[in-house]
All heavy atoms as TSV, in Angstrom:
chain	resi	resn	atom	element	x	y	z
A	1	MET	N	N	0.846	-1.174	0.000
A	1	MET	CA	C	0.000	0.000	0.000
A	1	MET	C	C	0.895	1.242	0.000
A	1	MET	O	O	1.904	1.269	0.685
A	1	MET	CB	C	-0.901	-0.020	1.230
A	1	MET	CG	C	-1.748	1.211	1.350
A	1	MET	SD	S	-3.051	1.054	2.571
A	1	MET	CE	C	-4.126	-0.076	1.728
A	2	LYS	N	N	0.486	2.243	-0.729
A	2	LYS	CA	C	1.258	3.482	-0.817
A	2	LYS	C	C	0.699	4.500	0.171
A	2	LYS	O	O	-0.498	4.755	0.190
A	2	LYS	CB	C	1.196	4.037	-2.234
A	2	LYS	CG	C	1.981	5.316	-2.391
A	2	LYS	CD	C	2.461	5.493	-3.810
A	2	LYS	CE	C	3.080	6.824	-4.087
A	2	LYS	NZ	N	3.811	7.458	-3.047
A	3	ALA	N	N	1.586	5.056	0.979
A	3	ALA	CA	C	1.198	6.058	1.971
A	3	ALA	C	C	1.622	7.449	1.509
A	3	ALA	O	O	2.597	7.596	0.775
A	3	ALA	CB	C	1.839	5.738	3.314
A	4	ASP	N	N	0.886	8.447	1.964
A	4	ASP	CA	C	1.241	9.840	1.690
A	4	ASP	C	C	2.308	10.338	2.658
A	4	ASP	O	O	3.115	11.200	2.317
A	4	ASP	CB	C	-0.006	10.727	1.794
A	4	ASP	CG	C	-1.056	10.330	0.779
A	4	ASP	OD1	O	-0.784	10.444	-0.431
A	4	ASP	OD2	O	-2.149	9.880	1.200
A	5	GLU	N	N	2.299	9.811	3.873
A	5	GLU	CA	C	3.246	10.186	4.921
A	5	GLU	C	C	3.650	8.928	5.676
A	5	GLU	O	O	2.880	7.971	5.749
A	5	GLU	CB	C	2.612	11.170	5.912
A	5	GLU	CG	C	2.147	12.462	5.325
A	5	GLU	CD	C	3.237	13.497	5.201
A	5	GLU	OE1	O	4.287	13.358	5.861
A	5	GLU	OE2	O	3.042	14.453	4.433
A	6	THR	N	N	4.846	8.962	6.269
A	6	THR	CA	C	5.321	7.840	7.077
A	6	THR	C	C	5.746	8.359	8.443
A	6	THR	O	O	6.375	9.403	8.553
A	6	THR	CB	C	6.511	7.141	6.391
A	6	THR	OG1	O	6.090	6.666	5.115
A	6	THR	CG2	C	7.009	5.972	7.216
A	7	LEU	N	N	5.398	7.617	9.489
A	7	LEU	CA	C	5.767	7.946	10.855
A	7	LEU	C	C	6.585	6.793	11.418
A	7	LEU	O	O	6.106	5.658	11.479
A	7	LEU	CB	C	4.509	8.170	11.704
A	7	LEU	CG	C	4.733	8.460	13.180
A	7	LEU	CD1	C	5.494	9.775	13.365
A	7	LEU	CD2	C	3.405	8.497	13.913
A	8	ASP	N	N	7.807	7.068	11.832
A	8	ASP	CA	C	8.703	6.047	12.380
A	8	ASP	C	C	8.556	5.991	13.896
A	8	ASP	O	O	8.950	6.924	14.597
A	8	ASP	CB	C	10.144	6.366	11.997
A	8	ASP	CG	C	11.131	5.308	12.444
A	8	ASP	OD1	O	10.708	4.309	13.057
A	8	ASP	OD2	O	12.330	5.487	12.175
A	9	CYS	N	N	7.964	4.917	14.378
A	9	CYS	CA	C	7.826	4.684	15.820
A	9	CYS	C	C	8.640	3.466	16.247
A	9	CYS	O	O	8.351	2.828	17.262
A	9	CYS	CB	C	6.357	4.501	16.189
A	9	CYS	SG	S	5.362	5.974	15.970
A	10	TYR	N	N	9.646	3.137	15.454
A	10	TYR	CA	C	10.495	1.969	15.703
A	10	TYR	C	C	11.121	2.072	17.093
A	10	TYR	O	O	11.727	3.078	17.444
A	10	TYR	CB	C	11.585	1.889	14.635
A	10	TYR	CG	C	12.273	0.556	14.578
A	10	TYR	CD1	C	11.849	-0.432	13.702
A	10	TYR	CD2	C	13.351	0.269	15.408
A	10	TYR	CE1	C	12.475	-1.663	13.638
A	10	TYR	CE2	C	13.992	-0.955	15.364
A	10	TYR	CZ	C	13.544	-1.911	14.478
A	10	TYR	OH	O	14.168	-3.130	14.423
A	11	GLY	N	N	10.936	1.029	17.898
A	11	GLY	CA	C	11.542	0.967	19.227
A	11	GLY	C	C	10.764	1.677	20.321
A	11	GLY	O	O	11.113	1.570	21.481
A	12	LEU	N	N	9.707	2.393	19.975
A	12	LEU	CA	C	8.920	3.095	20.989
A	12	LEU	C	C	7.905	2.143	21.608
A	12	LEU	O	O	7.338	1.297	20.935
A	12	LEU	CB	C	8.187	4.293	20.375
A	12	LEU	CG	C	9.058	5.389	19.782
A	12	LEU	CD1	C	8.180	6.487	19.184
A	12	LEU	CD2	C	10.007	5.961	20.818
A	13	MET	N	N	7.669	2.314	22.894
A	13	MET	CA	C	6.725	1.472	23.613
A	13	MET	C	C	5.464	2.267	23.937
A	13	MET	O	O	5.484	3.490	23.978
A	13	MET	CB	C	7.362	0.959	24.915
A	13	MET	CG	C	8.640	0.145	24.704
A	13	MET	SD	S	8.437	-1.278	23.626
A	13	MET	CE	C	7.535	-2.364	24.699
A	14	CYS	N	N	4.383	1.555	24.195
A	14	CYS	CA	C	3.092	2.135	24.540
A	14	CYS	C	C	3.256	3.114	25.702
A	14	CYS	O	O	3.982	2.796	26.647
A	14	CYS	CB	C	2.142	1.007	24.921
A	14	CYS	SG	S	0.482	1.539	25.307
A	15	PRO	N	N	2.676	4.284	25.614
A	15	PRO	CA	C	1.677	4.769	24.661
A	15	PRO	C	C	2.259	5.653	23.552
A	15	PRO	O	O	1.507	6.282	22.818
A	15	PRO	CB	C	0.746	5.588	25.548
A	15	PRO	CG	C	1.684	6.250	26.515
A	15	PRO	CD	C	2.755	5.189	26.778
A	16	MET	N	N	3.569	5.707	23.430
A	16	MET	CA	C	4.190	6.652	22.501
A	16	MET	C	C	3.786	6.475	21.035
A	16	MET	O	O	3.556	7.479	20.348
A	16	MET	CB	C	5.712	6.631	22.648
A	16	MET	CG	C	6.198	7.241	23.957
A	16	MET	SD	S	5.492	8.869	24.332
A	16	MET	CE	C	6.162	9.852	23.008
A	17	PRO	N	N	3.675	5.242	20.492
A	17	PRO	CA	C	3.266	5.141	19.082
A	17	PRO	C	C	1.899	5.777	18.805
A	17	PRO	O	O	1.734	6.475	17.799
A	17	PRO	CB	C	3.259	3.635	18.821
A	17	PRO	CG	C	4.297	3.101	19.763
A	17	PRO	CD	C	4.108	3.928	21.008
A	18	ILE	N	N	0.930	5.591	19.693
A	18	ILE	CA	C	-0.391	6.193	19.499
A	18	ILE	C	C	-0.319	7.696	19.702
A	18	ILE	O	O	-0.930	8.473	18.954
A	18	ILE	CB	C	-1.437	5.547	20.433
A	18	ILE	CG1	C	-1.723	4.114	20.005
A	18	ILE	CG2	C	-2.722	6.359	20.478
A	18	ILE	CD1	C	-2.375	3.952	18.640
A	19	PHE	N	N	0.421	8.136	20.696
A	19	PHE	CA	C	0.591	9.571	20.952
A	19	PHE	C	C	1.191	10.260	19.730
A	19	PHE	O	O	0.704	11.294	19.272
A	19	PHE	CB	C	1.487	9.759	22.184
A	19	PHE	CG	C	1.731	11.186	22.538
A	19	PHE	CD1	C	0.753	11.940	23.161
A	19	PHE	CD2	C	2.956	11.777	22.248
A	19	PHE	CE1	C	0.984	13.273	23.485
A	19	PHE	CE2	C	3.184	13.097	22.565
A	19	PHE	CZ	C	2.202	13.845	23.190
A	20	LYS	N	N	2.237	9.675	19.155
A	20	LYS	CA	C	2.878	10.256	17.975
A	20	LYS	C	C	1.975	10.171	16.744
A	20	LYS	O	O	1.953	11.077	15.915
A	20	LYS	CB	C	4.224	9.591	17.715
A	20	LYS	CG	C	5.276	9.976	18.751
A	20	LYS	CD	C	6.636	9.504	18.320
A	20	LYS	CE	C	7.717	10.125	19.168
A	20	LYS	NZ	N	8.036	11.487	18.809
A	21	THR	N	N	1.213	9.085	16.631
A	21	THR	CA	C	0.267	8.948	15.524
A	21	THR	C	C	-0.772	10.064	15.577
A	21	THR	O	O	-1.074	10.697	14.560
A	21	THR	CB	C	-0.426	7.573	15.565
A	21	THR	OG1	O	0.560	6.552	15.383
A	21	THR	CG2	C	-1.491	7.451	14.495
A	22	ALA	N	N	-1.325	10.312	16.756
A	22	ALA	CA	C	-2.330	11.371	16.907
A	22	ALA	C	C	-1.755	12.722	16.499
A	22	ALA	O	O	-2.416	13.496	15.792
A	22	ALA	CB	C	-2.833	11.414	18.353
A	23	GLY	N	N	-0.538	12.996	16.906
A	23	GLY	CA	C	0.101	14.263	16.540
A	23	GLY	C	C	0.318	14.392	15.048
A	23	GLY	O	O	0.048	15.441	14.452
A	24	LYS	N	N	0.776	13.324	14.422
A	24	LYS	CA	C	1.040	13.350	12.978
A	24	LYS	C	C	-0.259	13.486	12.193
A	24	LYS	O	O	-0.313	14.194	11.177
A	24	LYS	CB	C	1.800	12.091	12.566
A	24	LYS	CG	C	2.239	12.077	11.125
A	24	LYS	CD	C	3.305	13.134	10.878
A	24	LYS	CE	C	3.872	13.003	9.477
A	24	LYS	NZ	N	4.873	14.025	9.202
A	25	MET	N	N	-1.315	12.827	12.653
A	25	MET	CA	C	-2.599	12.919	11.960
A	25	MET	C	C	-3.139	14.346	11.980
A	25	MET	O	O	-3.827	14.760	11.053
A	25	MET	CB	C	-3.614	11.950	12.565
A	25	MET	CG	C	-3.304	10.498	12.292
A	25	MET	SD	S	-3.309	10.052	10.554
A	25	MET	CE	C	-5.010	9.616	10.335
A	26	ASN	N	N	-2.807	15.112	13.008
A	26	ASN	CA	C	-3.217	16.519	13.062
A	26	ASN	C	C	-2.527	17.355	11.996
A	26	ASN	O	O	-3.005	18.427	11.644
A	26	ASN	CB	C	-2.936	17.117	14.444
A	26	ASN	CG	C	-3.909	16.622	15.489
A	26	ASN	OD1	O	-5.041	16.280	15.188
A	26	ASN	ND2	N	-3.466	16.574	16.726
A	27	GLU	N	N	-1.398	16.877	11.481
A	27	GLU	CA	C	-0.606	17.618	10.502
A	27	GLU	C	C	-0.983	17.317	9.057
A	27	GLU	O	O	-0.619	18.073	8.165
A	27	GLU	CB	C	0.884	17.302	10.685
A	27	GLU	CG	C	1.450	17.682	12.016
A	27	GLU	CD	C	2.881	17.197	12.199
A	27	GLU	OE1	O	3.491	16.698	11.222
A	27	GLU	OE2	O	3.389	17.309	13.322
A	28	ILE	N	N	-1.674	16.201	8.816
A	28	ILE	CA	C	-1.949	15.819	7.425
A	28	ILE	C	C	-3.398	16.133	7.051
A	28	ILE	O	O	-4.264	16.266	7.910
A	28	ILE	CB	C	-1.602	14.338	7.150
A	28	ILE	CG1	C	-2.500	13.378	7.923
A	28	ILE	CG2	C	-0.136	14.061	7.454
A	28	ILE	CD1	C	-2.286	11.922	7.549
A	29	ALA	N	N	-3.629	16.234	5.755
A	29	ALA	CA	C	-4.951	16.595	5.233
A	29	ALA	C	C	-5.907	15.400	5.276
A	29	ALA	O	O	-5.471	14.250	5.176
A	29	ALA	CB	C	-4.804	17.096	3.799
A	30	PRO	N	N	-7.199	15.684	5.396
A	30	PRO	CA	C	-8.195	14.610	5.345
A	30	PRO	C	C	-8.061	13.791	4.062
A	30	PRO	O	O	-7.767	14.332	2.999
A	30	PRO	CB	C	-9.530	15.367	5.377
A	30	PRO	CG	C	-9.204	16.653	6.075
A	30	PRO	CD	C	-7.801	16.987	5.634
A	31	GLY	N	N	-8.260	12.485	4.189
A	31	GLY	CA	C	-8.170	11.580	3.053
A	31	GLY	C	C	-6.776	11.041	2.798
A	31	GLY	O	O	-6.611	10.070	2.063
A	32	LYS	N	N	-5.762	11.645	3.396
A	32	LYS	CA	C	-4.382	11.186	3.211
A	32	LYS	C	C	-4.149	9.924	4.043
A	32	LYS	O	O	-4.785	9.697	5.067
A	32	LYS	CB	C	-3.368	12.262	3.618
A	32	LYS	CG	C	-3.447	13.510	2.775
A	32	LYS	CD	C	-3.008	13.238	1.367
A	32	LYS	CE	C	-2.999	14.519	0.553
A	32	LYS	NZ	N	-2.673	14.306	-0.834
A	33	ILE	N	N	-3.194	9.111	3.593
A	33	ILE	CA	C	-2.871	7.846	4.262
A	33	ILE	C	C	-1.534	7.974	4.989
A	33	ILE	O	O	-0.542	8.404	4.392
A	33	ILE	CB	C	-2.830	6.685	3.255
A	33	ILE	CG1	C	-4.217	6.488	2.630
A	33	ILE	CG2	C	-2.350	5.389	3.936
A	33	ILE	CD1	C	-4.249	5.483	1.499
A	34	LEU	N	N	-1.536	7.602	6.252
A	34	LEU	CA	C	-0.334	7.598	7.081
A	34	LEU	C	C	0.109	6.160	7.305
A	34	LEU	O	O	-0.694	5.312	7.702
A	34	LEU	CB	C	-0.618	8.259	8.434
A	34	LEU	CG	C	0.525	8.237	9.452
A	34	LEU	CD1	C	1.714	9.067	8.951
A	34	LEU	CD2	C	0.058	8.746	10.807
A	35	GLU	N	N	1.388	5.899	7.051
A	35	GLU	CA	C	1.987	4.609	7.396
A	35	GLU	C	C	2.733	4.783	8.709
A	35	GLU	O	O	3.551	5.693	8.840
A	35	GLU	CB	C	2.961	4.147	6.318
A	35	GLU	CG	C	3.680	2.860	6.695
A	35	GLU	CD	C	4.746	2.442	5.702
A	35	GLU	OE1	O	5.172	3.275	4.880
A	35	GLU	OE2	O	5.157	1.278	5.759
A	36	ILE	N	N	2.444	3.928	9.670
A	36	ILE	CA	C	3.138	3.924	10.949
A	36	ILE	C	C	3.994	2.671	10.992
A	36	ILE	O	O	3.493	1.568	10.748
A	36	ILE	CB	C	2.147	3.924	12.135
A	36	ILE	CG1	C	1.201	5.122	12.038
A	36	ILE	CG2	C	2.875	3.917	13.462
A	36	ILE	CD1	C	-0.242	4.753	11.968
A	37	ILE	N	N	5.279	2.852	11.285
A	37	ILE	CA	C	6.192	1.718	11.424
A	37	ILE	C	C	6.524	1.585	12.901
A	37	ILE	O	O	7.048	2.522	13.512
A	37	ILE	CB	C	7.470	1.925	10.593
A	37	ILE	CG1	C	7.109	2.128	9.124
A	37	ILE	CG2	C	8.417	0.726	10.765
A	37	ILE	CD1	C	8.268	2.580	8.265
A	38	ALA	N	N	6.205	0.439	13.488
A	38	ALA	CA	C	6.389	0.233	14.922
A	38	ALA	C	C	6.924	-1.167	15.196
A	38	ALA	O	O	6.888	-2.042	14.324
A	38	ALA	CB	C	5.065	0.443	15.646
A	39	THR	N	N	7.403	-1.352	16.423
A	39	THR	CA	C	7.878	-2.660	16.864
A	39	THR	C	C	7.098	-3.175	18.078
A	39	THR	O	O	7.181	-4.347	18.403
A	39	THR	CB	C	9.377	-2.613	17.210
A	39	THR	OG1	O	9.611	-1.524	18.106
A	39	THR	CG2	C	10.219	-2.424	15.951
A	40	ASP	N	N	6.346	-2.304	18.738
A	40	ASP	CA	C	5.578	-2.676	19.922
A	40	ASP	C	C	4.306	-3.413	19.498
A	40	ASP	O	O	3.454	-2.856	18.813
A	40	ASP	CB	C	5.224	-1.421	20.720
A	40	ASP	CG	C	4.422	-1.713	21.973
A	40	ASP	OD1	O	4.357	-2.892	22.385
A	40	ASP	OD2	O	3.874	-0.765	22.549
A	41	GLU	N	N	4.191	-4.677	19.891
A	41	GLU	CA	C	3.036	-5.504	19.527
A	41	GLU	C	C	1.707	-4.878	19.951
A	41	GLU	O	O	0.678	-5.111	19.324
A	41	GLU	CB	C	3.167	-6.903	20.143
A	41	GLU	CG	C	4.224	-7.767	19.495
A	41	GLU	CD	C	3.809	-8.280	18.129
A	41	GLU	OE1	O	2.625	-8.608	17.930
A	41	GLU	OE2	O	4.690	-8.343	17.260
A	42	GLY	N	N	1.721	-4.090	21.014
A	42	GLY	CA	C	0.499	-3.470	21.519
A	42	GLY	C	C	-0.156	-2.524	20.534
A	42	GLY	O	O	-1.365	-2.265	20.625
A	43	ILE	N	N	0.605	-2.025	19.590
A	43	ILE	CA	C	0.060	-1.074	18.613
A	43	ILE	C	C	-1.071	-1.698	17.803
A	43	ILE	O	O	-2.007	-1.004	17.404
A	43	ILE	CB	C	1.175	-0.527	17.684
A	43	ILE	CG1	C	0.650	0.629	16.803
A	43	ILE	CG2	C	1.732	-1.612	16.788
A	43	ILE	CD1	C	0.457	1.916	17.488
A	44	LYS	N	N	-1.013	-2.992	17.573
A	44	LYS	CA	C	-2.039	-3.646	16.750
A	44	LYS	C	C	-3.420	-3.541	17.397
A	44	LYS	O	O	-4.411	-3.330	16.713
A	44	LYS	CB	C	-1.667	-5.105	16.486
A	44	LYS	CG	C	-0.426	-5.251	15.615
A	44	LYS	CD	C	-0.147	-6.686	15.248
A	44	LYS	CE	C	0.412	-7.428	16.424
A	44	LYS	NZ	N	0.860	-8.796	16.080
A	45	LYS	N	N	-3.493	-3.667	18.701
A	45	LYS	CA	C	-4.758	-3.531	19.419
A	45	LYS	C	C	-5.088	-2.053	19.643
A	45	LYS	O	O	-6.229	-1.621	19.460
A	45	LYS	CB	C	-4.684	-4.269	20.754
A	45	LYS	CG	C	-5.991	-4.295	21.519
A	45	LYS	CD	C	-5.856	-5.042	22.811
A	45	LYS	CE	C	-5.525	-3.997	23.857
A	45	LYS	NZ	N	-5.413	-4.426	25.202
A	46	ASP	N	N	-4.074	-1.290	20.008
A	46	ASP	CA	C	-4.282	0.120	20.323
A	46	ASP	C	C	-4.781	0.916	19.117
A	46	ASP	O	O	-5.631	1.792	19.260
A	46	ASP	CB	C	-2.988	0.761	20.837
A	46	ASP	CG	C	-2.552	0.216	22.178
A	46	ASP	OD1	O	-3.377	-0.437	22.857
A	46	ASP	OD2	O	-1.386	0.427	22.548
A	47	ILE	N	N	-4.269	0.610	17.919
A	47	ILE	CA	C	-4.644	1.392	16.731
A	47	ILE	C	C	-6.112	1.162	16.383
A	47	ILE	O	O	-6.800	2.082	15.925
A	47	ILE	CB	C	-3.717	1.100	15.530
A	47	ILE	CG1	C	-3.816	2.208	14.479
A	47	ILE	CG2	C	-4.017	-0.237	14.904
A	47	ILE	CD1	C	-3.176	3.494	14.842
A	48	VAL	N	N	-6.616	-0.047	16.628
A	48	VAL	CA	C	-8.030	-0.336	16.370
A	48	VAL	C	C	-8.904	0.526	17.276
A	48	VAL	O	O	-9.846	1.185	16.817
A	48	VAL	CB	C	-8.337	-1.838	16.557
A	48	VAL	CG1	C	-9.829	-2.107	16.494
A	48	VAL	CG2	C	-7.594	-2.669	15.516
A	49	SER	N	N	-8.593	0.556	18.561
A	49	SER	CA	C	-9.360	1.365	19.516
A	49	SER	C	C	-9.255	2.847	19.184
A	49	SER	O	O	-10.250	3.578	19.218
A	49	SER	CB	C	-8.867	1.128	20.944
A	49	SER	OG	O	-9.076	-0.197	21.322
A	50	TRP	N	N	-8.044	3.291	18.846
A	50	TRP	CA	C	-7.831	4.700	18.532
A	50	TRP	C	C	-8.625	5.113	17.290
A	50	TRP	O	O	-9.268	6.158	17.279
A	50	TRP	CB	C	-6.331	4.976	18.351
A	50	TRP	CG	C	-6.036	6.400	18.093
A	50	TRP	CD1	C	-5.939	7.413	19.013
A	50	TRP	CD2	C	-5.794	7.001	16.816
A	50	TRP	NE1	N	-5.669	8.586	18.375
A	50	TRP	CE2	C	-5.575	8.368	17.027
A	50	TRP	CE3	C	-5.755	6.515	15.516
A	50	TRP	CZ2	C	-5.303	9.262	15.992
A	50	TRP	CZ3	C	-5.494	7.399	14.490
A	50	TRP	CH2	C	-5.266	8.749	14.725
A	51	CYS	N	N	-8.591	4.290	16.248
A	51	CYS	CA	C	-9.351	4.596	15.030
A	51	CYS	C	C	-10.847	4.629	15.316
A	51	CYS	O	O	-11.555	5.507	14.811
A	51	CYS	CB	C	-9.028	3.592	13.927
A	51	CYS	SG	S	-7.430	3.867	13.144
A	52	ASN	N	N	-11.335	3.691	16.116
A	52	ASN	CA	C	-12.757	3.674	16.464
A	52	ASN	C	C	-13.167	4.938	17.213
A	52	ASN	O	O	-14.255	5.460	16.998
A	52	ASN	CB	C	-13.111	2.438	17.293
A	52	ASN	CG	C	-13.132	1.172	16.465
A	52	ASN	OD1	O	-13.316	1.216	15.254
A	52	ASN	ND2	N	-12.940	0.042	17.116
A	53	SER	N	N	-12.294	5.449	18.071
A	53	SER	CA	C	-12.644	6.637	18.859
A	53	SER	C	C	-12.431	7.952	18.100
A	53	SER	O	O	-13.040	8.954	18.443
A	53	SER	CB	C	-11.864	6.649	20.174
A	53	SER	OG	O	-10.492	6.859	19.939
A	54	THR	N	N	-11.597	7.940	17.064
A	54	THR	CA	C	-11.305	9.178	16.330
A	54	THR	C	C	-12.003	9.273	14.983
A	54	THR	O	O	-12.030	10.344	14.378
A	54	THR	CB	C	-9.790	9.334	16.086
A	54	THR	OG1	O	-9.329	8.235	15.297
A	54	THR	CG2	C	-9.011	9.415	17.397
A	55	GLY	N	N	-12.520	8.160	14.484
A	55	GLY	CA	C	-13.177	8.163	13.188
A	55	GLY	C	C	-12.235	7.977	12.013
A	55	GLY	O	O	-12.664	7.984	10.862
A	56	ASN	N	N	-10.934	7.802	12.289
A	56	ASN	CA	C	-9.991	7.513	11.220
A	56	ASN	C	C	-10.136	6.044	10.815
A	56	ASN	O	O	-10.636	5.228	11.583
A	56	ASN	CB	C	-8.563	7.824	11.674
A	56	ASN	CG	C	-8.375	9.308	11.934
A	56	ASN	OD1	O	-8.568	10.130	11.050
A	56	ASN	ND2	N	-8.038	9.657	13.167
A	57	GLU	N	N	-9.693	5.718	9.603
A	57	GLU	CA	C	-9.922	4.378	9.059
A	57	GLU	C	C	-8.637	3.557	9.006
A	57	GLU	O	O	-7.682	3.932	8.322
A	57	GLU	CB	C	-10.488	4.509	7.639
A	57	GLU	CG	C	-10.776	3.198	6.973
A	57	GLU	CD	C	-11.252	3.356	5.536
A	57	GLU	OE1	O	-11.299	4.482	5.010
A	57	GLU	OE2	O	-11.557	2.308	4.929
A	58	LEU	N	N	-8.618	2.448	9.722
A	58	LEU	CA	C	-7.501	1.512	9.651
A	58	LEU	C	C	-7.651	0.706	8.369
A	58	LEU	O	O	-8.643	0.006	8.179
A	58	LEU	CB	C	-7.486	0.591	10.867
A	58	LEU	CG	C	-6.405	-0.484	10.876
A	58	LEU	CD1	C	-5.016	0.125	10.851
A	58	LEU	CD2	C	-6.577	-1.390	12.090
A	59	LEU	N	N	-6.681	0.832	7.484
A	59	LEU	CA	C	-6.751	0.175	6.185
A	59	LEU	C	C	-6.062	-1.183	6.171
A	59	LEU	O	O	-6.544	-2.117	5.526
A	59	LEU	CB	C	-6.124	1.062	5.105
A	59	LEU	CG	C	-6.753	2.446	4.925
A	59	LEU	CD1	C	-5.921	3.271	3.972
A	59	LEU	CD2	C	-8.183	2.313	4.438
A	60	GLU	N	N	-4.928	-1.278	6.866
A	60	GLU	CA	C	-4.126	-2.501	6.742
A	60	GLU	C	C	-3.095	-2.560	7.865
A	60	GLU	O	O	-2.593	-1.540	8.318
A	60	GLU	CB	C	-3.419	-2.441	5.393
A	60	GLU	CG	C	-2.727	-3.692	4.941
A	60	GLU	CD	C	-2.206	-3.539	3.514
A	60	GLU	OE1	O	-3.002	-3.257	2.604
A	60	GLU	OE2	O	-0.990	-3.689	3.341
A	61	ILE	N	N	-2.784	-3.797	8.288
A	61	ILE	CA	C	-1.675	-4.061	9.206
A	61	ILE	C	C	-0.844	-5.166	8.585
A	61	ILE	O	O	-1.366	-6.229	8.269
A	61	ILE	CB	C	-2.153	-4.502	10.608
A	61	ILE	CG1	C	-3.007	-3.423	11.266
A	61	ILE	CG2	C	-0.951	-4.865	11.484
A	61	ILE	CD1	C	-3.591	-3.844	12.609
A	62	ASN	N	N	0.446	-4.897	8.400
A	62	ASN	CA	C	1.380	-5.891	7.866
A	62	ASN	C	C	2.532	-6.045	8.840
A	62	ASN	O	O	2.978	-5.069	9.424
A	62	ASN	CB	C	1.965	-5.446	6.514
A	62	ASN	CG	C	0.927	-5.369	5.435
A	62	ASN	OD1	O	0.048	-6.205	5.358
A	62	ASN	ND2	N	1.021	-4.356	4.604
A	63	GLU	N	N	3.029	-7.269	8.969
A	63	GLU	CA	C	4.216	-7.516	9.779
A	63	GLU	C	C	5.285	-8.133	8.905
A	63	GLU	O	O	5.010	-9.064	8.148
A	63	GLU	CB	C	3.894	-8.451	10.935
A	63	GLU	CG	C	2.972	-7.830	11.958
A	63	GLU	CD	C	2.775	-8.716	13.164
A	63	GLU	OE1	O	3.778	-9.013	13.848
A	63	GLU	OE2	O	1.624	-9.115	13.397
A	64	GLU	N	N	6.493	-7.591	9.005
A	64	GLU	CA	C	7.610	-8.145	8.261
A	64	GLU	C	C	8.908	-7.936	9.037
A	64	GLU	O	O	9.236	-6.827	9.415
A	64	GLU	CB	C	7.702	-7.534	6.856
A	64	GLU	CG	C	7.551	-6.035	6.815
A	64	GLU	CD	C	7.440	-5.487	5.412
A	64	GLU	OE1	O	6.414	-5.716	4.759
A	64	GLU	OE2	O	8.398	-4.821	4.999
A	65	GLU	N	N	9.565	-9.039	9.331
A	65	GLU	CA	C	10.861	-9.039	10.006
A	65	GLU	C	C	10.885	-8.187	11.272
A	65	GLU	O	O	11.760	-7.360	11.472
A	65	GLU	CB	C	11.946	-8.579	9.032
A	65	GLU	CG	C	12.076	-9.486	7.830
A	65	GLU	CD	C	13.122	-9.013	6.832
A	65	GLU	OE1	O	13.926	-8.133	7.158
A	65	GLU	OE2	O	13.113	-9.557	5.714
A	66	GLY	N	N	9.878	-8.377	12.138
A	66	GLY	CA	C	9.852	-7.684	13.416
A	66	GLY	C	C	9.298	-6.281	13.371
A	66	GLY	O	O	9.197	-5.626	14.400
A	67	GLU	N	N	8.945	-5.796	12.198
A	67	GLU	CA	C	8.350	-4.474	12.063
A	67	GLU	C	C	6.865	-4.618	11.772
A	67	GLU	O	O	6.452	-5.490	11.023
A	67	GLU	CB	C	8.985	-3.687	10.915
A	67	GLU	CG	C	10.382	-3.224	11.176
A	67	GLU	CD	C	10.917	-2.376	10.039
A	67	GLU	OE1	O	10.253	-2.205	9.008
A	67	GLU	OE2	O	12.038	-1.889	10.201
A	68	ILE	N	N	6.089	-3.728	12.372
A	68	ILE	CA	C	4.653	-3.683	12.129
A	68	ILE	C	C	4.382	-2.428	11.317
A	68	ILE	O	O	4.772	-1.334	11.713
A	68	ILE	CB	C	3.873	-3.654	13.456
A	68	ILE	CG1	C	4.274	-4.868	14.325
A	68	ILE	CG2	C	2.374	-3.632	13.203
A	68	ILE	CD1	C	3.913	-4.711	15.782
A	69	HIS	N	N	3.748	-2.601	10.168
A	69	HIS	CA	C	3.398	-1.480	9.294
A	69	HIS	C	C	1.885	-1.332	9.304
A	69	HIS	O	O	1.160	-2.261	8.931
A	69	HIS	CB	C	3.899	-1.737	7.859
A	69	HIS	CG	C	5.376	-1.802	7.760
A	69	HIS	ND1	N	6.134	-0.767	7.254
A	69	HIS	CD2	C	6.262	-2.760	8.126
A	69	HIS	CE1	C	7.403	-1.094	7.300
A	69	HIS	NE2	N	7.509	-2.306	7.831
A	70	LEU	N	N	1.422	-0.164	9.758
A	70	LEU	CA	C	-0.009	0.103	9.849
A	70	LEU	C	C	-0.340	1.257	8.923
A	70	LEU	O	O	0.416	2.229	8.835
A	70	LEU	CB	C	-0.382	0.487	11.284
A	70	LEU	CG	C	0.076	-0.493	12.363
A	70	LEU	CD1	C	1.293	0.034	13.055
A	70	LEU	CD2	C	-1.011	-0.791	13.325
A	71	PHE	N	N	-1.470	1.159	8.233
A	71	PHE	CA	C	-1.886	2.186	7.291
A	71	PHE	C	C	-3.237	2.732	7.736
A	71	PHE	O	O	-4.202	1.960	7.872
A	71	PHE	CB	C	-1.972	1.616	5.876
A	71	PHE	CG	C	-0.629	1.183	5.346
A	71	PHE	CD1	C	-0.133	-0.080	5.622
A	71	PHE	CD2	C	0.149	2.047	4.580
A	71	PHE	CE1	C	1.108	-0.484	5.148
A	71	PHE	CE2	C	1.375	1.667	4.115
A	71	PHE	CZ	C	1.863	0.397	4.389
A	72	VAL	N	N	-3.292	4.051	7.963
A	72	VAL	CA	C	-4.494	4.693	8.471
A	72	VAL	C	C	-4.847	5.868	7.560
A	72	VAL	O	O	-3.989	6.704	7.254
A	72	VAL	CB	C	-4.278	5.197	9.911
A	72	VAL	CG1	C	-5.509	5.919	10.428
A	72	VAL	CG2	C	-3.902	4.044	10.836
A	73	ARG	N	N	-6.123	5.934	7.149
A	73	ARG	CA	C	-6.601	7.068	6.354
A	73	ARG	C	C	-7.261	8.082	7.295
A	73	ARG	O	O	-8.107	7.717	8.110
A	73	ARG	CB	C	-7.615	6.629	5.305
A	73	ARG	CG	C	-8.072	7.781	4.405
A	73	ARG	CD	C	-9.185	7.414	3.431
A	73	ARG	NE	N	-9.178	6.062	2.959
A	73	ARG	CZ	C	-8.558	5.638	1.836
A	73	ARG	NH1	N	-7.865	6.463	1.097
A	73	ARG	NH2	N	-8.659	4.369	1.481
A	74	LYS	N	N	-6.841	9.351	7.158
A	74	LYS	CA	C	-7.418	10.400	7.996
A	74	LYS	C	C	-8.851	10.681	7.551
A	74	LYS	O	O	-9.121	10.827	6.369
A	74	LYS	CB	C	-6.582	11.672	7.918
A	74	LYS	CG	C	-7.115	12.762	8.836
A	74	LYS	CD	C	-6.206	13.930	8.920
A	74	LYS	CE	C	-6.813	14.966	9.861
A	74	LYS	NZ	N	-5.885	16.054	10.116
A	75	SER	N	N	-9.732	10.759	8.533
A	75	SER	CA	C	-11.137	11.052	8.232
A	75	SER	C	C	-11.298	12.498	7.771
A	75	SER	O	O	-10.443	13.342	8.034
A	75	SER	CB	C	-12.011	10.799	9.458
A	75	SER	OG	O	-11.651	11.682	10.503
A	76	SER	N	N	-12.409	12.740	7.106
A	76	SER	CA	C	-12.632	14.106	6.599
A	76	SER	C	C	-13.391	14.972	7.564
A	76	SER	O	O	-13.880	14.590	8.543
A	76	SER	CB	C	-13.384	14.051	5.277
A	76	SER	OG	O	-14.518	13.243	5.387
C-alpha cells in the first residue's frame, strides 16, 4: 500500500506510538494515508481502539521481520 506520509515509531513502547500517531494525523490533510512503522506488539490492538474513537480508518496491518506497518486514512 502506498502512503502519503510515514511515521517512524520503531523501538517506541506504549503509549508513545499512538501519541505520535495522533500528533502526525493533526498535521496531514483529510483523506491522506499515514503509514506507521512500529515494533511494539500493543500497537495492533491500540490502533483499532484509537481509530474507532477518532473516526480515522484503519486500512491494513502488515508484519515483516519484526516491524509492524499500519496504514491509516485520515477522516474528513
